[in-house]
ZAMARGU-4260 file (C-alpha; in steps of 0.2 Angstrom, whole numbers, plus 5000, padded with zeros to 4 digits):
<rodrens>
0) 5356/5441/5469 | 5373/5437/5476 | 5382/5420/5473 | 5390/5414/5488 | 5403/5404/5478
5) 5409/5419/5469 | 5411/5429/5486 | 5421/5415/5492 | 5432/5415/5477 | 5435/5434/5479
10) 5439/5431/5498 | 5452/5418/5493 | 5460/5430/5480 | 5460/5444/5493 | 5467/5433/5506
15) 5481/5428/5494 | 5485/5446/5489 | 5485/5450/5508 | 5498/5437/5512 | 5509/5441/5497
20) 5508/5460/5501 | 5514/5456/5519 | 5529/5447/5512 | 5533/5461/5500 | 5531/5474/5513
25) 5543/5464/5524 | 5556/5464/5510 | 5554/5483/5507 | 5556/5486/5526 | 5572/5476/5525
30) 5579/5486/5511 | 5575/5502/5519 | 5584/5496/5535 | 5599/5492/5525 | 5599/5507/5514
35) 5591/5520/5525 | 5584/5529/5509 | 5573/5540/5519 | 5588/5548/5527 | 5595/5551/5509
40) 5579/5560/5504 | 5580/5570/5519 | 5598/5575/5516 | 5593/5580/5498 | 5579/5591/5505
45) 5590/5600/5518 | 5602/5604/5504 | 5589/5611/5493 | 5581/5621/5508 | 5598/5628/5513
50) 5603/5631/5495 | 5619/5621/5497 | 5618/5607/5483 | 5635/5600/5487 | 5633/5600/5506
55) 5650/5608/5509 | 5645/5624/5517 | 5629/5628/5527 | 5623/5610/5526 | 5639/5603/5533
60) 5638/5616/5547 | 5619/5611/5550 | 5622/5592/5551 | 5637/5596/5563 | 5627/5607/5575
65) 5624/5599/5592 | 5605/5600/5590 | 5607/5588/5575 | 5622/5578/5579 | 5612/5570/5594
70) 5600/5562/5581 | 5613/5551/5573 | 5630/5543/5577 | 5646/5548/5569 | 5651/5563/5559
75) 5643/5571/5544 | 5654/5570/5528 | 5646/5577/5512 | 5645/5566/5497 | 5642/5571/5479
80) 5624/5575/5474 | 5624/5561/5461 | 5628/5549/5474 | 5612/5554/5484 | 5601/5553/5469
85) 5607/5535/5464 | 5594/5521/5466 | 5607/5512/5476 | 5611/5527/5487 | 5610/5525/5506
90) 5607/5537/5520 | 5622/5530/5529 | 5620/5534/5548 | 5611/5550/5545 | 5594/5554/5553
95) 5578/5549/5544 | 5568/5562/5553 | 5573/5579/5560 | 5561/5588/5572 | 5555/5605/5564
100) 5559/5614/5581 | 5577/5607/5580 | 5579/5612/5562 | 5573/5630/5565 | 5584/5633/5581
105) 5599/5625/5573 | 5598/5637/5558 | 5595/5652/5568 | 5609/5648/5580 | 5621/5645/5565
110) 5615/5662/5557 | 5618/5671/5574 | 5633/5663/5581 | 5641/5653/5567 | 5646/5635/5566
115) 5652/5626/5582 | 5670/5625/5583 | 5681/5613/5593 | 5691/5627/5600 | 5676/5636/5608
120) 5678/5637/5627 | 5668/5646/5641 | 5680/5660/5640 | 5674/5664/5622 | 5657/5671/5626
125) 5644/5670/5612 | 5630/5683/5610 | 5613/5678/5616 | 5601/5671/5603 | 5590/5685/5598
130) 5582/5694/5583 | 5596/5707/5584 | 5610/5694/5584 | 5601/5684/5570 | 5600/5700/5560
135) 5618/5704/5563 | 5623/5687/5558 | 5614/5688/5541 | 5627/5701/5536 | 5640/5687/5537
140) 5629/5674/5528 | 5635/5670/5510 | 5618/5662/5505 | 5606/5674/5497 | 5591/5663/5497
145) 5592/5658/5516 | 5596/5676/5520 | 5581/5682/5512 | 5570/5669/5520 | 5576/5673/5537
150) 5574/5691/5534 | 5556/5688/5529 | 5553/5678/5545 | 5560/5692/5555 | 5550/5706/5547
155) 5534/5696/5551 | 5539/5692/5569 | 5534/5708/5577 | 5550/5707/5587 | 5548/5690/5594
160) 5561/5677/5591 | 5549/5662/5593 | 5538/5669/5579 | 5554/5669/5568 | 5557/5651/5573
165) 5538/5646/5569 | 5540/5654/5552 | 5555/5643/5548 | 5546/5628/5555 | 5532/5631/5543
170) 5544/5633/5528 | 5552/5616/5534 | 5535/5607/5535 | 5530/5613/5518 | 5546/5606/5510
175) 5545/5590/5520 | 5528/5587/5512 | 5535/5588/5495 | 5549/5576/5500 | 5537/5564/5508
180) 5528/5563/5491 | 5544/5560/5482 | 5549/5546/5494 | 5531/5538/5493 | 5533/5538/5474
185) 5550/5530/5475 | 5544/5518/5488 | 5529/5513/5476 | 5541/5509/5462 | 5552/5499/5474
190) 5537/5489/5480 | 5531/5486/5462 | 5547/5478/5457 | 5548/5468/5473 | 5530/5463/5470
195) 5534/5458/5452 | 5549/5448/5457 | 5540/5439/5471 | 5525/5436/5460 | 5535/5428/5446
200) 5547/5419/5457 | 5532/5409/5466 | 5521/5410/5450 | 5505/5418/5457 | 5493/5419/5442
205) 5477/5428/5448 | 5467/5420/5434 | 5473/5402/5437 | 5471/5405/5455 | 5453/5411/5454
210) 5449/5396/5443 | 5456/5384/5456 | 5446/5392/5470 | 5430/5391/5459 | 5432/5372/5455
215) 5438/5366/5472 | 5424/5368/5485 | 5434/5360/5500 | 5449/5371/5497 | 5438/5386/5495
220) 5429/5383/5511 | 5445/5380/5521 | 5453/5396/5515 | 5438/5406/5519 | 5438/5399/5536
225) 5456/5403/5539 | 5453/5421/5531 | 5439/5423/5544 | 5451/5420/5558 | 5464/5432/5551
230) 5450/5446/5548 | 5447/5446/5567 | 5465/5450/5571 | 5471/5468/5574 | 5484/5468/5560
235) 5488/5458/5544 | 5503/5449/5552 | 5521/5448/5548 | 5533/5439/5536 | 5534/5423/5545
240) 5515/5421/5547 | 5512/5426/5529 | 5525/5413/5523 | 5518/5400/5534 | 5500/5403/5528
245) 5506/5402/5510 | 5514/5385/5513 | 5499/5378/5522 | 5486/5383/5509 | 5494/5372/5496
250) 5489/5384/5482 | 5492/5381/5463 | 5508/5392/5464 | 5526/5388/5462 | 5537/5381/5447
255) 5542/5364/5453 | 5525/5357/5457 | 5518/5357/5439 | 5509/5373/5441 | 5520/5383/5430
260) 5523/5381/5411 | 5527/5363/5407 | 5541/5367/5394 | 5538/5350/5386 | 5551/5345/5373
265) 5545/5342/5355 | 5550/5327/5345 | 5567/5333/5343 | 5570/5336/5361 | 5569/5355/5360
270) 5560/5364/5374 | 5562/5382/5366 | 5546/5379/5355 | 5532/5390/5350 | 5520/5380/5360
275) 5530/5382/5376 | 5533/5401/5373 | 5514/5403/5370 | 5511/5394/5387 | 5523/5405/5396
280) 5516/5421/5389 | 5499/5415/5394 | 5504/5417/5413 | 5510/5436/5410 | 5492/5444/5412
285) 5489/5435/5428 | 5506/5439/5435 | 5503/5458/5431 | 5486/5458/5439 | 5494/5450/5455
290) 5508/5462/5454 | 5497/5478/5453 | 5486/5471/5466 | 5500/5468/5479 | 5507/5486/5476
295) 5491/5492/5485 | 5498/5486/5501 | 5494/5474/5515 | 5483/5487/5525 | 5472/5489/5509
300) 5469/5471/5507 | 5467/5468/5526 | 5453/5481/5526 | 5446/5473/5510 | 5446/5456/5518
305) 5436/5462/5533 | 5423/5470/5521 | 5421/5455/5511 | 5419/5444/5527 | 5405/5456/5532
310) 5397/5454/5515 | 5398/5435/5517 | 5390/5434/5534 | 5374/5442/5526 | 5373/5429/5513
315) 5367/5411/5515 | 5361/5397/5503 | 5343/5393/5502 | 5347/5374/5502 | 5361/5363/5496
320) 5356/5363/5478 | 5347/5380/5477 | 5354/5397/5473 | 5361/5409/5486 | 5351/5424/5492
325) 5354/5439/5503 | 5348/5436/5521 | 5334/5447/5527 | 5342/5448/5544
</rodrens>
C-alpha cells in the first residue's frame, strides 16, 4: 500500500534536487566557457597520440596545418605540459573538437609533404598525396611511434590511401574515447565541488527539507502541482527559471531566515560553543546527501520527476481520513 503523502514528499525532494542541479549545471557550463577545459584535454590527447609531450615538434606542425587552423582563431603556441594538466589550465582558443577525417588527412599530409611553410608558392610543386609519398615521407619522420603506426596502416590498406586514413581515424576514435572518460571524471569532480558549494551556501539540508514537506500539507500540494507542470516540459529549464522557482517555493533553506544554525550566544556572550558546533555538525549529513544527489545531474532528476508523477497519478486516497490505495485503473 502506497502512502500518497510520502510520494508527495519524494516529489518535493526530487523537484528541489532538479532545480539545484540546473543551477549547478549552468555554473559548470560557465566555467567551461571561461576555461575551455575540453580543448586542453584534447591537446593533451593529441600530444600523446603524436608522441610529442612538449608540443614543440609534430604537434605544433599539426595544429598549424590548414585543416586544423580553420577550427580555431589565432596561432598555436605550445605550452609546458604541466600547464595543461593544472586544474586551472585553459584550452585557450584551441578547438574542443577535431573531426577524425581532418586529423587523419592532416597527419598524412604532414608525413608526405612536411609542414606548411609561409614561403611555399605555386612554383614549388608538392608531390601528390599517395601511399608512395606517405611511405617516402616516413623516412624523414623523426617519430618512431607515429612512423610505426602509419606503416601498420599502410600494410593493411591493400594499396588504398583511403584505407590508411580509415585506420588512422579508428586509432584517433579509440584515443578520444579514453580522453572523453578522463574529461567526464574531471567534470564530475568539478560538479561535485560546485554542488557542495551551492548546497552549503544556500543551506539545503535534505533531511530538514523532507521533514518540512511532510509536516506542511499546503506547501507540499503547491510544490507537487508546480512539479507536475515542469514534468510536462521537454527540458528541465535553465539557470534563470530554476533560480526563480527556488525563490518562489519559499523552502526552509538559506542562512538569514532562521533556517540555518542559530549560533546563539551563551551567558558570556560567546557563540563558539559546543551546543552551536553540535547544531552546525547536524546539518552536514543533509548537505552531503543533497550534494551527492545533485551530482547525478538535472537530466537524471528530470526523468525521475516524470516517473514519480506517473506513479502519483495511479494513487488516490480512499477518503479524506482514510489511507491511500493504488487505483485499479
